[in-house]
N, C-alpha and C positions, 0 to 999 in steps of 0.2 A: 504494499499500499504506500503510495507516495502522496505528498501534499496535493499535487495537481489532479490526482484521481478523485479526491473527495469533492463533493459539491456543497456539502453542508456539515456543520458540526453536530447537528441533531440527528441521532440515530433511532433511539427508542426511549420510552418512558415519558412521564409527565414533564411538561415544561415548568421550570422553576420561575421565581420572580425575575422579571426582566428589568434592567436598568440601562439608562443612557448617561454616561459620564463623559467628561472631556479629558483627553489624554494630557497628562502632566508634562511640563517642560522637560525636554531632553529624553523623552521616552519613545520607544518604538514597540508597538503591541500588535501581535497577529492573532487571528482567531485560533482557539485551542490553547492559548496561554492562560496561566493562573495569574490573576491580577488582584490588586488590593485597592481599597479606597483610601486616599490620603486625607490628612487633616484639612486640606483645602477643598475636599469633596471632589477630587479628580481621580482618574484611573492611572495607576502605575503598576509595573510588574511586581509580583510577590517577591520580596527581597530578602527573605530569611531561609536559607537552605534547611529543609526539614522542619521549618517553623510552622506555627499555628495560624489559623485564620479561616474564614468561611470559604467554601468552595465556590468562588467567584470566577467564572470562566468567560474569557472574551469569545464572542460569537460573530459570525459574519453579519454584515448589514443586509438584512433581507430586502430592504427597499432598493438597493443597488445590485441585487443578485444577478440580474442579467447584464448589468453594465460591466465593462472590462475591469474597472477598479474594484468591483464588489466580489463577494464570495469569499472562500477560505484563503485565497491568495492575497487578500487585501491587507495593507499595513496601516494601522492607526498611528499617526504622528502627533507631536505636540500641538495642542489646540483643536484637534479634530474630535468629533463625537466618537465614543467607543461604546459599542453595543455589547452588553454582558448579561450573564444569567447566574443567579444563585442556584446551582444545580441540586435537584432533588435526589435523595437517596434512592438507589436502584436504577437511576437513569443511565443510559448508554450514550456516550458522547465520544467524539474524536478529541484527543488531547495532543498537544505538541510535545513530543518526546525529544530530549536533548540528543544531539549528534553522538553517534558511536555508543549509545546506551544499549546494552544487551539485555533484553527482557524476554521472558517466557510467559505463556498464559498462566495466570494465577499470581504473578508478581504484584507487589503493592507499590504504588507510586507516591512520591512526595515532591515538594517543591525543590528545585535546584538553587533557588535564591536569585534567579534571573527570569522568572516567569515560566520556565520550562519544567517538564516533569522528568524525574529520575527514579530509578529503582531504589527502594528503601534499603539501608544498611544500618545496623545497630537498632537503637530504640528512638525513632524520631517522635517529635511532639504530635504531629498530625499526618496521618495517612489519608490521602484523598480518594483514591480509587484503585481498582484492581484491573490488571491487564487482561484483555480479551483476545489479543492476537500477538504473536511473537514478533520481535523485531531486533535487528542489529544492522544499522546502516550508518554511513559516514556523514549523513546530513540530518538536520532536524526534520522530523516527519510526524504526520498525524497518525495515531494509532487508536484503536477502539479500547475504551476503558469503561468500567462500570463504577459509578460513584457510591460512596457509603453515606 
């Protein structure tokens, strides 16, 4: 599965609470990334590796879906609207896995501290989801994961 093959982050399960935030200064956010709300009420990448926080996932702009800049290949940059979802437990979504991360079905994913997902090691504060498809590729890619 490559990023270009996915058409949407949403795969299965109830849609969670949807938000539209503005991307914080100096940030670059792609659909499938784990994000956090800043004290200025802006969107930024989740910045603590293995850290805690709600399962707030950047999603594609459904209004720009057919537009070349829309869909899962879209990049939200500083000052642009970021569409995101508080993911419901049990929902199946595409998440953006860090490059060269070797995962198998059943592995648990945590934040890498830069908005991407990585396989858990040790005892992290927050595990967000469980891998539904194996992967080991040299670039960031969307993979299927089920949220807790």
